[in-house]
KOLTORPA-192277 format. One line per field, with one value per residue: z, y, x of N, C-alpha, C in turn; residue number from 1. Coordinates in pm, whole numbers, padded with zeros to 5 digits. Layout:
BEGIN
nz (Z  ...)
ny (Y  ...)
nx (X  ...)
caz (Z  ...)
cay (Y  ...)
cax (X  ...)
cz (Z  ...)
cy (Y  ...)
cx (X  ...)
seq (NUM  ...)
//
This chain:
BEGIN
nz (13458  13244  13264  13000  12850  12760  12549  12434  12346  12146  11973  11893  11759  11545  11415  11315  11143  10821  10680  10776  10732  10591  10703  10946  11073  11081  11244  11486  11531  11556  11779  11965  11932  11843  11595  11588  11510  11237  11158  11218  11140  10947  11055  11319  11400  11381  11559  11800  11800  11839  12087  12251  12197  12140  11882  11564  11273  10957  10626  10425  10569  10669  10428  10373  10593  10540  10285  10342  10527  10367  10170  10319  10418  10203  09855  09659  09590  09439  09215  09098  08897  08923  09204  09281  09177  09322  09582  09574  09522  09772  09957  09891  09998  09874  09831  09776  09483  09327  09120  08936  08694  08729  08612  08755  08898  08836  09082  09270  09199  09257  09533  09647  09582  09721  09990  10044  10010  10210  10441  10374  10279  10000  09980  09917  10018  10061  09810  09693  09558  09316  09087  08894  08538  08452  08636  08615  08348  08359  08512  08342  08133  08255  08309  08059  07935  08063  07990  08109  08048  08147  08421  08768  09041  09208  09047  08849  08755  08567  08268  07947  07698  07438  07298  07357  07478  07499  07283  07090  07111  07036  06764  06675  06692  06528  06332  06470  06704  06914  07006  07082  07301  07471  07515  07647  07873  07999  08059  08240  08443  08515  08625  08841  08990  09066  09228  09429  09526  09643  09832  09995  10092  10236  10440  10570  10658  10839  11037  11127  11247  11452  11624  11741  12037  12107  12266  12264  12257  12502  12663)
ny (10385  10233  09897  09673  09471  09123  09115  09370  09349  09146  09280  09494  09359  09248  09468  09589  09406  09337  09133  09097  09039  09248  09201  09087  09302  09480  09348  09352  09642  09694  09551  09697  09968  09972  10032  10306  10404  10407  10648  10830  11060  10955  11027  11086  10829  10676  10801  10754  10474  10449  10568  10404  10138  10137  10104  10140  10178  10043  10180  10010  09854  10052  10125  09893  09894  10131  10081  09868  09976  10178  10005  09895  10097  10245  10215  10222  10046  09863  09995  10171  10156  10235  10259  10000  09858  09960  09894  09615  09570  09676  09491  09273  09306  09498  09833  10079  10286  10554  10696  10556  10291  09952  09634  09412  09093  08771  08637  08853  08983  08789  08745  09007  09062  08846  08905  09149  09090  08909  09068  09255  09157  09098  09335  09470  09710  09853  09882  09717  09472  09386  09419  09714  09766  09886  09805  09534  09492  09580  09378  09166  09245  09245  08962  08847  08966  08818  08562  08415  08272  08144  08240  08227  08102  08328  08541  08538  08747  08885  09073  09009  09169  09061  08886  08612  08452  08183  08065  08186  08045  07795  07847  07906  07662  07499  07304  07127  06928  06805  06984  07191  07076  07037  07311  07397  07234  07336  07592  07520  07420  07640  07796  07639  07637  07901  07919  07739  07872  08105  07978  07867  08108  08199  08018  08094  08349  08270  08150  08358  08512  08340  08353  08600  08778  08852  09049  08945  08673  08619  08616)
nx (12750  12518  12409  12454  12214  12158  11974  11994  12258  12243  12057  12207  12422  12278  12165  12398  12502  12569  12451  12201  11855  11598  11342  11419  11541  11335  11151  11292  11301  11020  10970  11115  11030  10765  10511  10534  10776  10773  10688  10891  11150  11433  11691  11626  11540  11780  11945  11808  11832  12108  12140  11978  12048  12314  12412  12559  12413  12480  12494  12387  12208  12038  11921  11779  11590  11450  11352  11175  10989  10879  10760  10569  10406  10321  10202  10397  10598  10468  10376  10556  10832  11104  11130  11049  11270  11494  11412  11417  11689  11795  11677  11816  12060  12219  12329  12095  12062  11951  12059  12199  12174  12138  12098  11864  11915  11748  11731  11740  11505  11306  11352  11306  11034  10916  10991  10874  10599  10575  10582  10378  10115  09891  09628  09322  09231  09454  09551  09742  09718  09800  10072  10164  10132  10365  10559  10535  10606  10871  10988  10951  11107  11367  11387  11375  11600  11793  11756  11552  11264  11044  10887  10955  10737  10668  10697  10512  10344  10482  10524  10621  10826  10797  10518  10473  10720  10798  10665  10829  11061  10974  10912  11164  11295  11147  11194  11336  11265  11389  11582  11413  11287  11499  11561  11332  11348  11567  11465  11266  11415  11565  11361  11283  11521  11535  11304  11393  11610  11489  11336  11541  11660  11451  11459  11707  11627  11420  11573  11729  11530  11442  11652  11629  11589  11308  11052  10791  10840  10907  10692)
caz (13320  13251  13229  12873  12861  12649  12443  12370  12279  12030  11883  11841  11659  11425  11351  11254  11057  10684  10625  10843  10640  10621  10793  11081  11119  11107  11369  11597  11547  11607  11922  12047  11927  11782  11463  11599  11442  11096  11141  11261  11040  10955  11142  11455  11430  11403  11689  11904  11810  11888  12230  12327  12170  12117  11753  11448  11159  10824  10518  10363  10659  10661  10300  10400  10687  10471  10179  10394  10587  10258  10105  10403  10437  10074  09749  09556  09549  09348  09098  09042  08859  08989  09348  09279  09146  09434  09705  09547  09547  09912  10034  09855  10058  09791  09861  09671  09419  09224  09018  08841  08659  08723  08592  08871  08874  08869  09226  09337  09168  09329  09675  09673  09584  09833  10130  10064  10027  10345  10528  10330  10203  09916  10046  09827  10088  10052  09669  09666  09517  09200  09037  08776  08412  08454  08725  08556  08228  08395  08555  08226  08052  08320  08304  07918  07909  08136  07936  08183  07973  08228  08550  08888  09083  09272  08940  08738  08708  08470  08136  07860  07574  07331  07341  07422  07453  07481  07141  07004  07115  06955  06626  06647  06682  06471  06258  06552  06828  07029  07054  07152  07430  07551  07553  07748  07991  08061  08118  08357  08541  08564  08718  08965  09066  09127  09344  09531  09585  09735  09954  10079  10151  10341  10560  10634  10727  10949  11137  11194  11331  11562  11718  11795  12170  12098  12389  12248  12282  12645  12742)
cay (10336  10139  09758  09632  09342  09030  09148  09487  09300  09081  09369  09571  09285  09231  09596  09623  09292  09367  09021  09087  09067  09358  09152  09074  09443  09545  09280  09420  09777  09689  09498  09807  10097  09952  10100  10449  10440  10429  10797  10906  11088  10861  11074  11066  10686  10618  10862  10680  10342  10475  10597  10292  10007  10161  10048  10226  10102  10068  10237  09899  09819  10167  10107  09785  09942  10235  10017  09785  10065  10239  09908  09860  10210  10306  10115  10257  09928  09780  10074  10255  10061  10275  10226  09859  09823  09994  09812  09478  09584  09692  09374  09175  09347  09597  09972  10141  10398  10607  10770  10463  10176  09824  09532  09314  08953  08704  08608  08973  09012  08696  08765  09136  09044  08755  08957  09251  09030  08849  09181  09339  09064  09169  09379  09566  09841  09927  09897  09637  09351  09347  09511  09792  09720  09945  09711  09394  09497  09593  09244  09083  09286  09192  08821  08819  08993  08717  08433  08341  08288  08095  08303  08135  08124  08456  08642  08506  08862  08953  09098  09012  09253  08982  08837  08482  08406  08039  08036  08221  07932  07686  07889  07897  07523  07431  07195  07045  06903  06769  07114  07263  07003  07071  07448  07404  07169  07438  07694  07462  07401  07774  07844  07557  07682  08031  07884  07670  07983  08176  07883  07864  08238  08208  07942  08180  08450  08212  08117  08488  08558  08248  08393  08735  08769  08945  09050  08852  08543  08597  08636)
cax (12728  12409  12446  12401  12154  12181  11886  12059  12384  12197  12005  12322  12485  12185  12159  12526  12544  12522  12373  12071  11744  11509  11242  11478  11572  11204  11099  11366  11259  10887  10983  11175  10962  10639  10500  10561  10902  10739  10658  11004  11249  11539  11790  11577  11532  11909  11989  11741  11892  12240  12120  11916  12107  12456  12446  12568  12358  12549  12404  12314  12092  11946  11846  11674  11484  11376  11280  11068  10895  10801  10685  10452  10323  10273  10192  10491  10674  10380  10335  10671  10933  11227  11115  11054  11407  11580  11378  11467  11830  11815  11643  11914  12181  12288  12296  12016  12123  11861  12133  12260  12092  12202  11991  11850  11924  11627  11732  11694  11368  11225  11353  11245  10890  10887  11004  10773  10469  10580  10550  10269  10029  09796  09500  09254  09216  09584  09586  09856  09671  09876  10175  10121  10195  10505  10645  10535  10682  11013  11023  10948  11225  11485  11395  11409  11748  11879  11727  11446  11139  10938  10920  10921  10604  10647  10710  10417  10284  10573  10483  10740  10823  10744  10390  10488  10861  10805  10640  10937  11158  10914  10929  11310  11336  11035  11244  11425  11191  11482  11644  11307  11258  11612  11558  11234  11396  11656  11382  11200  11520  11594  11253  11291  11632  11490  11223  11480  11693  11394  11307  11665  11668  11345  11511  11799  11556  11357  11677  11762  11411  11434  11754  11603  11523  11198  10969  10681  10883  10937  10566)
cz (13331  13206  13098  12877  12740  12523  12365  12292  12149  11928  11817  11733  11535  11346  11268  11157  10926  10619  10689  10736  10686  10721  10937  11143  11161  11229  11495  11632  11609  11748  12013  12052  11877  11643  11467  11516  11288  11063  11169  11142  11058  11055  11294  11499  11459  11523  11800  11916  11871  12038  12304  12314  12138  11984  11652  11327  11028  10716  10448  10435  10671  10539  10310  10477  10605  10366  10232  10458  10471  10186  10190  10414  10312  09972  09639  09506  09431  09217  09033  09020  08918  09136  09361  09263  09266  09560  09686  09571  09699  09992  09998  09899  09970  09820  09745  09615  09307  09108  08913  08814  08658  08714  08714  08822  08897  09020  09306  09323  09256  09476  09720  09682  09710  09967  10146  10080  10171  10450  10496  10234  10124  09989  09957  09895  10084  09900  09628  09628  09396  09158  08911  08655  08401  08525  08660  08427  08250  08442  08433  08136  08116  08305  08156  07881  07969  08100  08014  08125  08045  08369  08664  08947  09137  09165  08823  08683  08591  08331  08038  07745  07458  07384  07415  07387  07436  07341  07046  07000  07021  06800  06586  06619  06614  06390  06342  06691  06941  07087  07131  07295  07525  07608  07666  07879  08065  08126  08244  08476  08602  08663  08843  09056  09136  09245  09463  09608  09687  09852  10055  10155  10261  10472  10633  10712  10854  11063  11202  11289  11462  11668  11785  11936  12180  12231  12381  12274  12426  12741  12761)
cy (10224  09997  09728  09489  09254  09066  09268  09442  09230  09178  09460  09490  09271  09362  09633  09523  09328  09252  08999  09114  09190  09319  09135  09211  09503  09476  09337  09556  09776  09640  09615  09925  10088  10029  10246  10494  10454  10576  10890  10942  10996  10895  11055  10916  10641  10677  10785  10539  10352  10491  10475  10160  10012  10098  10160  10144  10135  10110  10124  09851  09931  10163  10004  09821  10040  10171  09933  09871  10127  10137  09868  09977  10286  10187  10140  10150  09863  09859  10148  10164  10100  10241  10073  09807  09843  09920  09669  09475  09583  09563  09260  09213  09431  09740  10027  10269  10453  10669  10682  10347  10052  09715  09442  09171  08881  08674  08729  09003  08922  08721  08902  09129  08952  08823  09073  09192  08963  08947  09265  09254  09149  09200  09491  09708  09921  09943  09819  09496  09303  09463  09591  09732  09771  09846  09580  09386  09514  09451  09153  09107  09228  09040  08791  08849  08889  08576  08351  08368  08228  08141  08205  08181  08269  08566  08621  08629  08933  08965  09108  09108  09186  08908  08703  08427  08262  08001  08082  08113  07811  07717  07869  07758  07436  07303  07095  07022  06873  06893  07195  07199  07036  07213  07456  07340  07266  07545  07646  07457  07538  07822  07766  07607  07819  08011  07825  07784  08070  08096  07877  07995  08257  08129  08020  08292  08400  08190  08254  08527  08471  08299  08525  08719  08873  08936  08954  08709  08500  08615  08500)
cx (12617  12462  12377  12340  12178  12099  11942  12183  12344  12138  12114  12390  12411  12183  12287  12574  12479  12446  12241  11965  11658  11401  11289  11497  11432  11141  11164  11317  11106  10886  11028  11085  10815  10632  10514  10680  10882  10728  10782  11084  11370  11654  11753  11582  11677  11982  11935  11802  12033  12234  12073  11997  12254  12505  12460  12525  12426  12444  12327  12196  11994  11858  11737  11559  11391  11297  11161  10960  10815  10723  10560  10348  10272  10262  10292  10567  10597  10352  10448  10793  11074  11231  11130  11197  11496  11541  11430  11613  11863  11786  11740  12061  12275  12244  12212  12076  12033  11932  12193  12169  12179  12092  11983  11859  11781  11616  11685  11554  11277  11227  11288  11091  10841  10884  10905  10631  10464  10541  10427  10181  09935  09671  09446  09245  09341  09627  09717  09828  09743  09970  10116  10191  10335  10601  10651  10614  10833  11063  11040  11072  11352  11497  11435  11546  11838  11843  11626  11310  11021  10961  10885  10787  10575  10650  10615  10347  10370  10507  10613  10720  10766  10610  10400  10633  10885  10767  10749  11038  11100  10934  11080  11356  11226  11077  11327  11362  11279  11543  11536  11285  11378  11611  11452  11270  11490  11573  11310  11301  11556  11487  11256  11409  11602  11400  11297  11558  11606  11364  11420  11682  11570  11387  11622  11727  11485  11458  11715  11658  11409  11540  11730  11539  11411  11112  10857  10716  10904  10808  10503)
seq (1  2  3  4  5  6  7  8  9  10  11  12  13  14  15  16  17  18  19  20  21  22  23  24  25  26  27  28  29  30  31  32  33  34  35  36  37  38  39  40  41  42  43  44  45  46  47  48  49  50  51  52  53  54  55  56  57  58  59  60  61  62  63  64  65  66  67  68  69  70  71  72  73  74  75  76  77  78  79  80  81  82  83  84  85  86  87  88  89  90  91  92  93  94  95  96  97  98  99  100  101  102  103  104  105  106  107  108  109  110  111  112  113  114  115  116  117  118  119  120  121  122  123  124  125  126  127  128  129  130  131  132  133  134  135  136  137  138  139  140  141  142  143  144  145  146  147  148  149  150  151  152  153  154  155  156  157  158  159  160  161  162  163  164  165  166  167  168  169  170  171  172  173  174  175  176  177  178  179  180  181  182  183  184  185  186  187  188  189  190  191  192  193  194  195  196  197  198  199  200  201  202  203  204  205  206  207  208  209  210  211  212  213  214  215  216  217  218  219)
//
């Protein structure tokens, strides 16, 4: 029986941990298999992982890996609202399901976009410099439904169903400046809280990556 190394033990734990981020899982796979694994069939990939690292990857983590690989190798995340929705779900630790519709939370939207851009920065040659109107309108609709009229920094591309939702608030409270100021203060706070949540999640991701015994860190 082959001796299991500390590296293999850590990789197995990370692969099986449902709280592992997609970026963490991807860094692990790239360290183990390079970008070659992007071209493998999912069944072949997980059979290889089982053989090499003795890990059984749960479905939620398989969704994360598949979502991130697709978001890197294609531009579908940026142009197809259904795919955008399910990628954001997967990256927020929810199993993707194309058969049912569940509104995304502002936190899921913000984190999904952040993590994809982190791994696939805008590049004209790959056609991912901006989201399609379909995706931008979907994000705007989700934010409006949940009362977020001023999007956080990472979701500034959102297109709202109404031309200017902030002006709608101003019209609503035209005779009550104090109420308008209070409503806008709530909107500013909501956007700041979303930014803070994304920043906190980035911190958790950074911590996970720092604990990975990657080959590049040992050179």
